[in-house]
C-alpha positions as CSV (number, residue, x, y, z in Angstrom):
1,M,-22.5,-17.1,20.5
2,I,-20.2,-14.1,20.6
3,A,-16.8,-14.5,19.0
4,E,-13.8,-12.9,20.6
5,P,-12.1,-10.5,18.2
6,Q,-8.6,-11.4,17.1
7,P,-5.8,-8.9,17.5
8,L,-5.3,-6.9,14.2
9,T,-1.8,-8.3,13.8
10,E,-3.1,-11.8,13.7
11,I,-5.8,-10.9,11.2
12,T,-3.3,-9.2,9.0
13,Q,-0.9,-12.2,9.1
14,E,-3.6,-14.6,8.3
15,A,-4.9,-12.4,5.4
16,L,-1.4,-12.2,4.0
17,R,-1.0,-16.0,4.2
18,L,-4.3,-16.5,2.4
19,L,-3.5,-13.9,-0.3
20,Y,-0.1,-15.4,-0.9
21,R,-1.5,-19.0,-1.1
22,E,-4.3,-18.0,-3.5
23,L,-2.7,-15.3,-5.6
24,G,1.1,-16.0,-5.4
25,L,3.7,-13.5,-4.4
26,V,3.6,-11.2,-7.3
27,N,-0.1,-10.7,-7.4
28,T,-0.3,-10.4,-3.6
29,I,2.2,-7.5,-3.8
30,R,0.3,-5.9,-6.8
31,F,-2.9,-6.2,-4.8
32,L,-1.4,-4.6,-1.7
33,N,0.2,-1.8,-3.6
34,Q,-3.3,-0.5,-4.5
35,F,-3.7,0.6,-0.9
36,T,-0.4,2.4,-0.2
37,T,-0.7,6.1,0.3
38,G,2.8,6.9,-0.9
39,F,4.8,9.8,0.5
40,G,6.1,13.2,-0.5
41,N,4.4,15.9,-2.5
42,Y,3.9,14.8,-6.1
43,T,2.8,18.3,-7.3
44,E,5.9,20.1,-5.9
45,E,8.2,17.3,-7.2
46,R,6.6,17.4,-10.7
47,R,7.0,21.2,-10.9
48,G,10.6,20.9,-9.9
49,L,11.3,18.3,-12.5
50,L,9.4,19.9,-15.3
51,E,9.7,23.7,-14.7
52,N,12.5,24.3,-17.1
53,Q,11.3,22.0,-19.9
54,T,9.0,22.8,-22.8
55,T,6.3,20.4,-23.9
56,D,8.4,19.5,-27.0
57,E,11.3,18.5,-24.7
58,I,9.1,16.4,-22.5
59,L,7.7,14.6,-25.5
60,A,11.2,14.1,-27.0
61,D,12.3,12.5,-23.7
62,L,9.2,10.3,-23.7
63,H,9.8,9.1,-27.2
64,T,13.5,8.4,-26.4
65,Y,12.4,6.4,-23.3
66,Q,9.9,4.4,-25.3
67,A,12.4,3.6,-28.0
68,R,14.9,2.3,-25.5
69,R,12.6,0.1,-23.4
70,S,11.6,-3.4,-24.2
71,P,7.9,-3.7,-25.1
72,R,5.8,-5.6,-22.6
73,Q,3.6,-8.5,-23.9
74,Q,0.5,-6.4,-23.4
75,D,2.0,-3.6,-25.5
76,L,2.6,-6.1,-28.3
77,T,-0.9,-7.5,-28.0
78,S,-2.6,-4.1,-28.1
79,R,-0.5,-3.0,-31.1
80,T,-1.4,-6.1,-32.9
81,S,-5.1,-5.7,-32.2
82,A,-5.0,-2.0,-33.1
83,G,-3.2,-2.8,-36.4
84,A,-5.8,-5.5,-37.2
85,D,-8.6,-3.0,-36.6
86,Q,-7.1,-0.5,-38.9
87,L,-6.7,-3.1,-41.7
88,S,-10.4,-4.0,-41.7
């Protein structure tokens, strides 16, 4: 028995329906984002953003950002685990 191949658009639609049904919307999107190629030239953009900053300035910006943002649950869990390891 030889099966007729489905058009790629139909296969894609069915695959998306299955992913959505089994994983939910958020996890389907997270899964699909693994396969996006992105756009632009990261190296050139990074050079343009960082060319006039010292390492100390970049680290200061990072620390400021970290102090302002809300910690994610996984951050809290890893800090708690790391703290428990240090106490032992």
